[in-house]
N, C-alpha and C positions, 0 to 999 in steps of 0.2 A: 198454380193452384188458385182457386177462386176465393178461398177464405183462409183465415188463419187457423192453424191447428189448435184445438182446445188446450188449455193449460193443465199441466199435471197438478194433482191434488184437488182440482176443482171438479164440480159436478160434470159428469159426462152429458153431452147433449142428448136430450130425450129423442127417441125415435119410435116409429110404429110403421108397420107395413105388412104386406102379404108375403109369406115365405112358402117355400116347398119344404114340408116336413113329412118324412116317411112316405113320400110319393103323393102327398095331398096338399092342397092349399090351406094355409092357416095364418090368421092374423097374429103377429107377435109384436111386442114392444119392449123397450128397455125395462119397464116396470115389471115385466114377467120374470126378470132375472134378479130382482131385489133379494138380498140375502145370500147370493152366490157371486163368485167371481165370473167374469165374462171376457172371453177373447173375441173381439169383433174385428174381423179383417175384411178389407176391401180388395177387389181384383178388377181388372179392366173389362173383360168381356167373356161371355159364355162362348163355347165352341172355339176357343183359341188353343194354341199349342202348349204353352207353359202353364196356364192357369189350372188345368186339371191336376197337375202334379201336386201343387200345394194344397188344393182343396181335398184331394183324395188322402193325402198324408194326414191332414187334420181329422178327416172323417174316420180313418182307420185307427186313430188314437183317441177317439171321443170317450171311450170307456175310461181310459187313463185320466183324462181331464175330469170326468164325473167323480172318480174316486177321491179327488182332492177338492171337490166342491166347486168345480169350474165348468161352465158351458162354453161352447164355441158356436159362433154364427158367421157365415160368409155373406158378403153383400156386394152387389154390383148394380149398375144402372139398367141392366136388362130387366125385362118383364118377368113376372112369375110364370107365364106361359113358356118363355124361353128357358127358364130354369128347369121346368118340368120336362120339356123336350130333351134337355141335356142330360137330366137324370135318367130318362127313359131310353137313352141311346147307350148301347153297350160300350164298355171301355175300349175294347179292341177296334171300335169304329169311331173313336174320338169323343165318346161320351163319358159321363161320370159313373153311370151305373148306380146301384143303391148307395144312398148317403145316410150317414149317422149324425149329420149336423144340418141345421136349417140353412137354406139358401134364400136370403132376403132380397126381395125386389125393391129397387130404388128408382123406379121409372121417372118419378118427379125430380130426381137428383137432389132432393132436400137433405137426405141423410148424408150423402157424400159431401155436400156443401157445408153442413154443420160440423163435420169432422175434418174439414179443410183438405179433402183429397180429390175434389172435383176438378177435372180439366175442362174448363168452360167451353172452349172452342170445339171440343170433340164430344162433349156430353158423356164423358167416360170418367171412371174413377181411376186415380193412380193407385198403386198398391200401398196399403197402409195397414198397420196392426195396432190395436188399442186394447190394453188390459184395463178392465173396469172392476173395481173392488165391490165387495158385498154391500157397501153403502152407496154405490153408484158414482164413485169418484174415479177420475182417471189416475191410474198408477204407472202406466208405461205407454209410451207412444213411439212407434217405429214407422217412419214414412220415407 
């Protein structure tokens, strides 16, 4: 990993970028989630075999997260165009289909680097999950 994983109970690294939300491009940032809990998770690549399983599982449970005041965002170093193509590809053809969570593009790799999950030599994110509280402090880190 290229950077150290941020410390628990400390402020989560700020982020902003373009995400695919409801089949459209939308700029989102950590600030948008102030006052709510946030599960931010990273995955290596769009159009891979294992990644859709975890993303679809979170998406299908998005309403359960909303009921407890929590949002979920998935992030990879792919572009927002790649994310949209993956969402627009049917699940039976290796795509995601409709998503109930944002897919955040980290093409610059700055978000992955800030969260300590960037594999420098490949330009990909390792898997990682971060729970950020309503005051935007890190509460749980799984890498």
